[in-house]
mmCIF file of the N, C-alpha and C atoms, coordinates in Angstrom:
data_MODEL
# 
_entry.id   MODEL 
# 
loop_
_atom_site.group_PDB 
_atom_site.id 
_atom_site.type_symbol 
_atom_site.label_atom_id 
_atom_site.label_alt_id 
_atom_site.label_comp_id 
_atom_site.label_asym_id 
_atom_site.label_entity_id 
_atom_site.label_seq_id 
_atom_site.pdbx_PDB_ins_code 
_atom_site.Cartn_x 
_atom_site.Cartn_y 
_atom_site.Cartn_z 
_atom_site.occupancy 
_atom_site.B_iso_or_equiv 
_atom_site.pdbx_formal_charge 
_atom_site.auth_seq_id 
_atom_site.auth_comp_id 
_atom_site.auth_asym_id 
_atom_site.auth_atom_id 
_atom_site.pdbx_PDB_model_num 
ATOM 1  N N  . MET A 1 1  ? -168.946 -18.173 -137.663 1.00 0.00 ? 1  MET A N  1 
ATOM 2  C CA . MET A 1 1  ? -168.265 -17.487 -138.510 1.00 0.00 ? 1  MET A CA 1 
ATOM 3  C C  . MET A 1 1  ? -168.141 -15.993 -138.503 1.00 0.00 ? 1  MET A C  1 
ATOM 4  N N  . ASN A 1 2  ? -169.328 -15.779 -138.421 1.00 0.00 ? 2  ASN A N  1 
ATOM 5  C CA . ASN A 1 2  ? -169.206 -13.965 -138.288 1.00 0.00 ? 2  ASN A CA 1 
ATOM 6  C C  . ASN A 1 2  ? -169.248 -13.266 -136.995 1.00 0.00 ? 2  ASN A C  1 
ATOM 7  N N  . GLY A 1 3  ? -169.694 -14.232 -135.985 1.00 0.00 ? 3  GLY A N  1 
ATOM 8  C CA . GLY A 1 3  ? -169.087 -13.858 -134.716 1.00 0.00 ? 3  GLY A CA 1 
ATOM 9  C C  . GLY A 1 3  ? -167.815 -13.730 -134.460 1.00 0.00 ? 3  GLY A C  1 
ATOM 10 N N  . GLU A 1 4  ? -167.176 -14.647 -134.943 1.00 0.00 ? 4  GLU A N  1 
ATOM 11 C CA . GLU A 1 4  ? -165.477 -14.546 -134.996 1.00 0.00 ? 4  GLU A CA 1 
ATOM 12 C C  . GLU A 1 4  ? -164.917 -13.532 -135.566 1.00 0.00 ? 4  GLU A C  1 
ATOM 13 N N  . GLY A 1 5  ? -165.494 -13.428 -137.096 1.00 0.00 ? 5  GLY A N  1 
ATOM 14 C CA . GLY A 1 5  ? -164.765 -12.487 -137.523 1.00 0.00 ? 5  GLY A CA 1 
ATOM 15 C C  . GLY A 1 5  ? -164.866 -10.641 -137.073 1.00 0.00 ? 5  GLY A C  1 
ATOM 16 N N  . ALA A 1 6  ? -166.382 -10.641 -136.035 1.00 0.00 ? 6  ALA A N  1 
ATOM 17 C CA . ALA A 1 6  ? -166.476 -9.356  -135.566 1.00 0.00 ? 6  ALA A CA 1 
ATOM 18 C C  . ALA A 1 6  ? -165.536 -9.428  -134.273 1.00 0.00 ? 6  ALA A C  1 
ATOM 19 N N  . ARG A 1 7  ? -165.447 -10.725 -133.675 1.00 0.00 ? 7  ARG A N  1 
ATOM 20 C CA . ARG A 1 7  ? -164.340 -10.265 -132.631 1.00 0.00 ? 7  ARG A CA 1 
ATOM 21 C C  . ARG A 1 7  ? -163.073 -9.977  -133.146 1.00 0.00 ? 7  ARG A C  1 
ATOM 22 N N  . SER A 1 8  ? -162.456 -10.591 -133.914 1.00 0.00 ? 8  SER A N  1 
ATOM 23 C CA . SER A 1 8  ? -161.245 -10.241 -134.613 1.00 0.00 ? 8  SER A CA 1 
ATOM 24 C C  . SER A 1 8  ? -161.015 -9.193  -135.014 1.00 0.00 ? 8  SER A C  1 
ATOM 25 N N  . SER A 1 9  ? -162.171 -8.651  -135.533 1.00 0.00 ? 9  SER A N  1 
ATOM 26 C CA . SER A 1 9  ? -162.332 -6.955  -136.054 1.00 0.00 ? 9  SER A CA 1 
ATOM 27 C C  . SER A 1 9  ? -161.841 -6.073  -134.806 1.00 0.00 ? 9  SER A C  1 
ATOM 28 N N  . GLU A 1 10 ? -162.703 -6.509  -133.843 1.00 0.00 ? 10 GLU A N  1 
ATOM 29 C CA . GLU A 1 10 ? -162.755 -5.649  -132.361 1.00 0.00 ? 10 GLU A CA 1 
ATOM 30 C C  . GLU A 1 10 ? -161.403 -5.530  -131.883 1.00 0.00 ? 10 GLU A C  1 
ATOM 31 N N  . THR A 1 11 ? -160.611 -7.247  -131.715 1.00 0.00 ? 11 THR A N  1 
ATOM 32 C CA . THR A 1 11 ? -159.326 -7.270  -131.230 1.00 0.00 ? 11 THR A CA 1 
ATOM 33 C C  . THR A 1 11 ? -158.553 -6.353  -132.314 1.00 0.00 ? 11 THR A C  1 
ATOM 34 N N  . VAL A 1 12 ? -158.360 -6.198  -133.709 1.00 0.00 ? 12 VAL A N  1 
ATOM 35 C CA . VAL A 1 12 ? -157.394 -5.238  -134.260 1.00 0.00 ? 12 VAL A CA 1 
ATOM 36 C C  . VAL A 1 12 ? -157.461 -3.940  -133.965 1.00 0.00 ? 12 VAL A C  1 
ATOM 37 N N  . LYS A 1 13 ? -158.801 -3.814  -133.904 1.00 0.00 ? 13 LYS A N  1 
ATOM 38 C CA . LYS A 1 13 ? -159.079 -2.051  -133.254 1.00 0.00 ? 13 LYS A CA 1 
ATOM 39 C C  . LYS A 1 13 ? -158.633 -1.659  -132.030 1.00 0.00 ? 13 LYS A C  1 
ATOM 40 N N  . VAL A 1 14 ? -158.728 -2.717  -131.052 1.00 0.00 ? 14 VAL A N  1 
ATOM 41 C CA . VAL A 1 14 ? -158.259 -2.510  -129.885 1.00 0.00 ? 14 VAL A CA 1 
ATOM 42 C C  . VAL A 1 14 ? -156.592 -2.145  -129.799 1.00 0.00 ? 14 VAL A C  1 
ATOM 43 N N  . SER A 1 15 ? -156.242 -3.541  -130.812 1.00 0.00 ? 15 SER A N  1 
ATOM 44 C CA . SER A 1 15 ? -154.648 -3.281  -130.695 1.00 0.00 ? 15 SER A CA 1 
ATOM 45 C C  . SER A 1 15 ? -154.163 -2.345  -131.278 1.00 0.00 ? 15 SER A C  1 
ATOM 46 N N  . SER A 1 16 ? -154.731 -1.875  -132.298 1.00 0.00 ? 16 SER A N  1 
ATOM 47 C CA . SER A 1 16 ? -154.158 -0.774  -133.299 1.00 0.00 ? 16 SER A CA 1 
ATOM 48 C C  . SER A 1 16 ? -154.174 0.730   -132.092 1.00 0.00 ? 16 SER A C  1 
ATOM 49 N N  . ILE A 1 17 ? -155.297 0.919   -131.308 1.00 0.00 ? 17 ILE A N  1 
ATOM 50 C CA . ILE A 1 17 ? -155.402 1.999   -130.290 1.00 0.00 ? 17 ILE A CA 1 
ATOM 51 C C  . ILE A 1 17 ? -154.766 1.673   -129.265 1.00 0.00 ? 17 ILE A C  1 
ATOM 52 N N  . VAL A 1 18 ? -154.377 0.467   -129.002 1.00 0.00 ? 18 VAL A N  1 
ATOM 53 C CA . VAL A 1 18 ? -153.280 0.590   -127.654 1.00 0.00 ? 18 VAL A CA 1 
ATOM 54 C C  . VAL A 1 18 ? -151.648 0.899   -128.247 1.00 0.00 ? 18 VAL A C  1 
ATOM 55 N N  . LEU A 1 19 ? -151.463 0.198   -129.432 1.00 0.00 ? 19 LEU A N  1 
ATOM 56 C CA . LEU A 1 19 ? -150.154 0.513   -130.091 1.00 0.00 ? 19 LEU A CA 1 
ATOM 57 C C  . LEU A 1 19 ? -150.102 2.037   -130.354 1.00 0.00 ? 19 LEU A C  1 
ATOM 58 N N  . GLY A 1 20 ? -151.153 2.673   -131.003 1.00 0.00 ? 20 GLY A N  1 
ATOM 59 C CA . GLY A 1 20 ? -151.157 4.155   -130.664 1.00 0.00 ? 20 GLY A CA 1 
ATOM 60 C C  . GLY A 1 20 ? -150.837 5.081   -129.699 1.00 0.00 ? 20 GLY A C  1 
ATOM 61 N N  . CYS A 1 21 ? -151.622 4.458   -128.623 1.00 0.00 ? 21 CYS A N  1 
ATOM 62 C CA . CYS A 1 21 ? -151.178 5.148   -127.393 1.00 0.00 ? 21 CYS A CA 1 
ATOM 63 C C  . CYS A 1 21 ? -150.003 5.051   -127.057 1.00 0.00 ? 21 CYS A C  1 
ATOM 64 N N  . GLU A 1 22 ? -149.366 3.588   -126.916 1.00 0.00 ? 22 GLU A N  1 
ATOM 65 C CA . GLU A 1 22 ? -148.078 3.582   -126.938 1.00 0.00 ? 22 GLU A CA 1 
ATOM 66 C C  . GLU A 1 22 ? -147.239 4.298   -127.249 1.00 0.00 ? 22 GLU A C  1 
ATOM 67 N N  . THR A 1 23 ? -147.270 4.478   -128.779 1.00 0.00 ? 23 THR A N  1 
ATOM 68 C CA . THR A 1 23 ? -146.452 5.039   -129.770 1.00 0.00 ? 23 THR A CA 1 
ATOM 69 C C  . THR A 1 23 ? -146.348 7.011   -129.238 1.00 0.00 ? 23 THR A C  1 
ATOM 70 N N  . VAL A 1 24 ? -147.865 7.167   -128.726 1.00 0.00 ? 24 VAL A N  1 
ATOM 71 C CA . VAL A 1 24 ? -147.685 8.633   -128.132 1.00 0.00 ? 24 VAL A CA 1 
ATOM 72 C C  . VAL A 1 24 ? -147.117 8.841   -127.081 1.00 0.00 ? 24 VAL A C  1 
ATOM 73 N N  . LYS A 1 25 ? -147.267 7.915   -125.893 1.00 0.00 ? 25 LYS A N  1 
ATOM 74 C CA . LYS A 1 25 ? -146.074 8.139   -124.836 1.00 0.00 ? 25 LYS A CA 1 
ATOM 75 C C  . LYS A 1 25 ? -144.984 8.033   -125.256 1.00 0.00 ? 25 LYS A C  1 
# 
């Protein structure tokens, strides 16, 4: 459970960063 939660959090962070970079472009 904890492992999955950590992965989910990391995925959300990466997605946010990617979206942010795309927005900047």
